[in-house]
N, C-alpha and C positions, 0 to 999 in steps of 0.2 A: 589399712595405713597406706595413703597415697605415696607412690615412689618419689613424687616430686615434693614432698613435705620438706619443711626447712629443718635445719639441724636442731633449732630450739625445740621441736616437736618431738624429737626422739632422744635428746640427751638424757643420760641418767640423772636422777635426782640427787646422787650423792657423788662426792669426790675424794672420799677417804679410803681406809682400808676396812676390810670386813672379816672379822674373826671372832670366834666364840659366840656366834649369832647376833652380833651387834656391828653397826658402823662405827668406826673409830677415827678420830682426826690424828694426823700424824704427830707422833711424839716429839720429833724435832721442830714441828711447826712448818716444814717445807713443803712447797707445791711446785709443779712445773706446768707450762702451757702445753696444750695438745692442739696440733694444727691439721687443717685439711691439706694434704700434699697436692691436690689438684689445684688449689687456690691461694695457699698460704694463709687463709683465714683462721684465726684462733677459734677453736671449737669450745674450749673450756679449759679448766685447771684439774690436776689430779695430784693427789698426795704423793710425795717423793718419800719413800720409806727409809728408815735407818735401821741399824743393827737392833735397836731396842724394839721397834716395831715387829721385826723379823722374830725376835725372841718371844714376844707376847703372842704372836700368831702360832708359833711352834708349840708353845705350851698350851694353848687352847686346844690345838689339834690333838695333842698327846692326851690332854684329859678327857677328850670325847672318844678316844680309841677303844677302851674297854666296852663300853655300852654299844658302840656301833659293830663291833666284831662279834659280840653276844647276840645281837638282834637275829631272830629267826630268818633264815636265808630267804624264804619267799616274801617276808616284810621288806628286806632290803632290795629285792627284786622289784617289788611294787613301787618303791620310792624312786628307783631309777627309771621306771616307766612313766611315773608321774612327771619327773623332770623332762622327759622327752616330750611328752604331751604339752607341757608349758612352753617349751621352746618352740614347738610348731605353731602354738596359738599366737606367737609374737614373731613369726618369721619374717614379715616384710619390715617391721620395726628394726629388728636386729640386722637385717641385711643392709638396710639404708644407713644405719649408724656405722656399720663395717665399711661401706663404700665411702662415706664421708671421711672416715678416720684413716683407712689404710689405702685407698685410691684404686681398689677393685671394682669392676662393674656391678651395679646392684642386682642385676638379673642373675648373676652367678653367685652372688652371696646368699640369695635365697636358697640355692642348692645346697651351700654350706650348712645352712641352719638344718635342713632335713637330713643331711648326711650325720650331722652330729646326734640328731634325735634317734637315727637309725642305729648308730653305734651304742648309745645308751641302752636301747632294747636289746641289741644283740648280747651284750655283756650281761644284762639282767637274765636273759634266758641260759646263759652259760654257767650261772652260779652253782647249779647242781652238780657240775663237772669237778667242783673243788673236793675231791674225793681222794682217798688214800688206797693203799693195797695191803692185802694179807700176804704174809711171807712165811713159806713152810719153815719149820725148824726140826732139827733131828734129836733135840733133847727133850721133847715133849712139852716145850713152852709154846706160847701163842705170840706172833709177832705181827704188828700192823703199823701202818704209817698214817700220819694225819697231815693235811695241808692247812697251815694257819697263816693268817695275814701278817705283814712285817711291822707295821706301825704308822709312822707319819711319812707320806710320800710327797716330796716336793716336785712340782711340774712347772718347767719354764719353756716358754714357747716364743716363736717370732711373729712378725707383724704382717706376714703375706696372707694368713688366713686366721685372723685372731679369734673369732668365734668358734670356728671349727675346731681349732687346737685346744681352746679353752674347754669345750663342752665334751668333745669325743675322746680327748686324751686323759679325762679323769674317770672314764667309764670303767675301765678294767680295774684300776686301783680301788675304787669305791666298791665295785662289785665283789672283790676278793676279801673286803672287810677293813681296808685301811682307811685312815683319814688323810685329807689332802689339803696341802697349801699350794695355791697357784701364783705365779708372778707373771702378770701380763706384760707384753712388749710395751716399752715406754713410749714408742713412736704411735702405737694404736691400742690403747688400754680401754677404750669406752665401751665397747661391746662386752668385754669380760666384766666390767663394773655393772653394766645393765644386766648381764646374766646373773650375777651375784644378787642383784635386787629381786629378780624373778624366782631364783631358787633358794634364796636364803632361808625361806620358811618351809620349803619342801624337805630339806635335809635337817636332821637334829643339829642343834647348836654345837659348832666346833667341828663338824665332820667335814664341811667344805669352806675353805677360808681363801682370802685373797690379799696379798700385800702388794702394793704398787710401787714403782720405781726403777732405777736403772741398774747397772752392773754391779754397784756396791750392795744394793738390796739383794740382788740374786746371790752374790758372794756370801753374804750373811746368812741367808737361808740353807745354801748347799754345805756350808760349814758348820751348821748348827749341830750340837751333839745329839739332839733328839731326832734327826733325821735318820729314817730307816732306809729309804732309797731315793735317789734322784733320777728324775727323768727330764730329758732335754731334747727338744727339736730346735735345731739351730745350726750354726756354722761350725767349721772344724776348730777355729780357736776357742770358742765357747765350749766345745766338747772337751778340748784339752784341759781347760780351766776346771770343769766339772770332774774330769777323772783325778786331777791332782787333789782336789777337795776330798773325793771319795776315797782315795788312796790314804790320805792322812787319817781317815776314820775306818778304814777297811769296811767301807759301805758299798753296796752294789749300785751300778748305774745302768740306765737304758738310753741309748743315745741314737737319734735319727739326724744325721748331719748332711753334709753337702754332696753335690754330685756333678760331674762333668760327662753326662750320659750319652751314650752312642746310639745311633739309628742306623742299621745296616741294610743296604739295598743291594740285592744280589741281581745278576744280569736277567733272570727269568721272572723278576718281580712284576706285579701289575703296577704299571707306572703311575696311573691316575691314583690308585689306592694308596701307593706308596707316599706320594706327595701330599694326599690328604692326611695320612697318618703323621707326616713330618709337620704339618701345619697345626695339627692338634697337639702333638707331642711337645712342641716348644712352648705351650701354654702361654701364648700371646695374650690371651684373655687377661691375665693378671701381670702383663708386662714382663713375661718371662720369669717372674719371681717365684720359682718352684724348684725345690731341690730335685725333683724327678724329671724336670725338662730335659728332653733329648736335644741338646745344643750343639752336638757335633755329629753331622751326617756323612756317613762313609757311603758313596755311590760308585758302583762298578763303571768302568770306563764307557761301556756301551751304552749306558743310560745317562751319562753324566751331563751332557749339554742340555738334553732335552729336560732332565729333572730340574736343573737350576732354572730354566726358563719358566717351567710350569710352577715351580716353588714360588718364585716371586709373584706370579700371577695368582696363585692360591692364596698368599698371604694377603695380597692387595684386596682381593674379593672378600676375605673373611674378617679382616681386622683394620680398624682405622681408630686411632686414639680419639677419646671423647671424654667429657665429664662423667665421672663415676655414677653420679646419682641419675643420670639419664637412662631410662630402660633400653633405649636403642643402642647404647655404647657396647662395642665388642672387644675394647682394649682400654684398660685404665692406664694410670700413671705409676711411676715408682714411688715407693713409700717415703722417701727422704732425699734430701740435698746429697748426702753421703752416697746414697745408692745411684742417684743421677750422675754425680761425679765420677763414681767408679766405672759406670757403664761408658761414659764419653771417654774416659782414659783408655779403656780396652778397645774402643772403636779407633782412636787415634794410633794406638799401638798397632793394631792390625794393618792399618794402612802403611805405617812406617815399615812394617815387616814384609809387605808386598802383596797382601791379600786384596783381592779384587772386590769393591763394593759394588753389589748388584742392586740393593735397594735400601732405603732408610739411612742410618747413620747420622741422623741430626734431630733436633726439635721439630715437631709439626708446625706447618706454616700458619694454622688456624690461630688468629689473635685471642679467641676465647680461651686458649690453653696456654698462654704466654707465661702466665705466673706459676704454673704447676711443673712437676718434675716429670714431663713426657718426653719420651723418645720414641721415634718412629720404629716400627718393626724392621729390624736390620738382618740382612742377609749378606754374607762373605763367601765367595767362591775362590777356587784355586788356592786354598789353604793347606798348608803342611802341617802334619802332626806335631812338629816341634815348635810351632808358633805359640806364643803365649795365649793368643785368642782361643786355640785349640786344646790347651792343657790346664787352664785355671778357670775355676768357676766365677763367672760374671754376675749371675742372679739378676740378669736384666734381658731386654728383648734382642738378643744377639745370637744368631745361629749361624755356624759354619758348615761349608760343604767341602769334602775332601775326596778326591778321585782315588780309586783302587783298581788293581789289576790282579794281583796275587792274593788269594784268600789267606794264606798263612802269614804273609807280611801285614796284611791288614789286621787280622786279629792279634797279631803282636802289638801293633800300635794302639789298638782299642784297649788292651790290657795293661798297657804300660804305665797308666796312671795310677795314682795312689787312691782315687775314687772307685766306687763300684755300686751304685745304687740301682739304677735301671738300665735296660737295654731294649731296643725294638729292633725286630728282625723281619725283613720283607722278602718273601721267596714263594713260589708256587710249589716247590719240592719239599716234601715232609722230611726226607733224610738230611737235606741241607739244613733246614730249620732246626731240627733236633741236635744235629752235630754243633751248629752254632751256639745253641742254647747251653749245650754242655761246656763248650769252650770258653764262652765269655765269662768274666769275672764280675758278675753283678748279682744282686739279690733279688730283683724283681725283673723277669723278662716277659714281654709281649712278643708273640709271633703273629704277624699281620695285624697288629693292634698298637695302640699307644695311649698313654695318659691316664686311662681309667683304672680305678681301683675296685676290687670285689671284697666286700665284707667277709671275713673269714679266711681270706688268702693272706699269707704272711707278708707284711711289707717292712723291708729293712734292707741294709746294705752290706757289701763287703769292704774290707779294708778300711780306709779312713772314712767311709760313708756311714759309719755308725756300729752300735753293739745291740743286738737283740732284735726282736721282730714285734710288730704291733699289728692291731686290726685283726687279731686271731686268738684262738686258744692259747697260743704260746705266751701271748701278752698278759693274759689273766693269770696263768701260772707263775709268770716272772714276777708278779706281786704277792707270791706266797713263799713260804719256806716249808721244808718238809721235817716233821718230827717222827722219830721212830719210837714205838712203844712196845717193849717186851714183857709179857706176862708170865712170870715163872708158874710151873706147875705146883699146885699146893699139895704136900705130902702129910 
C-alpha cells in the first residue's frame, strides 16, 4: 500500500455495527460523518448506535461466551496469533487510515499496528498462566482454586491511537476467555471498522463485536446488565461516568485516564540527553495527544537557562507540523476542533498568567495546513506550579518548564496534583534517581528515559490517572475471577 494513496483506496467497505459475526445497519437508522482533521474533508459516514444496537451486541457477545471460554487454551492462543498476523499483513493500509482519520503521522501509525500485533501475541503466550493454586487443609479435604473468565467485557477508547487501542486492548480480555464489545471513538472510528472487517472471520461469531457511536452509545454499553467488566482508556470525566455505571451494577472497571506528567532534571544530569528525553517525552509526534506525555518539566536552576534554549532548538529540529499522510511528517494535528480550541484556550491562559512564550503558540504559517487543527509545538518558560497550564491536562502540544532549587519543595509540587501516570527522572547519580523514583507519586517511571513502553511492564496510574495495570500479566488476571473448590474427604 502506497502511503500516498487516497482515502477512497483504504476506506472500509462497511459503515455499520458488527456483532454476532455479521454487519448490521443501525436500528435507529442514524449515521454521522467522519472527517479528516487535517483538511476537514469528509471521509465517509458511520452508524450512530442507539440503546437497541448496544443491547443486540451485548446479547450476541453473551451468547458466544460459553463456547469461547470452553475452547482449548492453545486453540484460543492460535486464534490470537492469527489475528496478529492479519494485522501485520495490512499494516500500511491501517496506518494510512488512522493518519487520515485521527491526524497522526502515517509513519508512526505503522508502529501502532505492529505494537498491537505484538500485544496479541504476548497475551496469547500468557494464556497458560491462567492457573490456580492448591491450598493445604488441616481437615483432610483437598482445596484448590480456578481462574475463570468474567463474561462480556466492554472496551471504550479514545481517538489518539485508534487502531492501537482497538487491537491491543482486546488482547488480554480475549486471551482470558471473555467475549468483547468495543466502542471506537466517534472522531476516528474508521481503522476499528476496518479491523473488524479483517478479523471478523478470524474469531468465532460473537466473540469480538463493535458498536459505533458517541457518548450515549457508550453509556448504553457500560450500563447494560450483561456487562461483566468495563475497560476505558480516556479522560477523567469519562472515567467518573464509567465508575458511576459500574457502581450501580457492582461491576469491576479498568481505567487508564489522564496525566499531567513531570520530567525532573537534576543539576548533574546530562544536559543534551535530558533535552532529548524531554522532546521525546512530550510526544509531539501526535501533537501532544498522549496521556503519558511529560508536559511539565522541572529543571534545576543551574541548568535552567541552557535547558530552555536547547529544548526550543531540539523541538524545532525534530518536529514541524505537516499533513499526516506524508511519510516525512514528524508532527500531526489535533483530532478535533474541540481539542484545538482547548489547546488555544490554555495558551491564552498561560500568557495571561505571566508565562513566557519561548516558541510556538499559534497555527503554523504553512497555507497547506490552514484548514486543519494544527498547533505549532509550544514551550512556555518561567512557569509557576500554581498556573493552570502547569496543573491541568491540555492534551495538546504544550509543554511548560519550571525552575527549581530545593528538591523537597520541588517534589512536593510534583506530587501536589491529582494525576500520577508517568514521570521521567534525569540524573547521573543512582541514589538520587532511586530516591526520586520512590518519592514520586506516579505509576510508570523512567530513569534517564521517556515515552517508551515495554511489553510485560505494568502500565497504569496513581490517583486520578486510573485503576489497574495494563500490558502485563496483571492485566490478563484482571479479566478473570477466582473460584475456590473444596473437595471433602470421602468416608
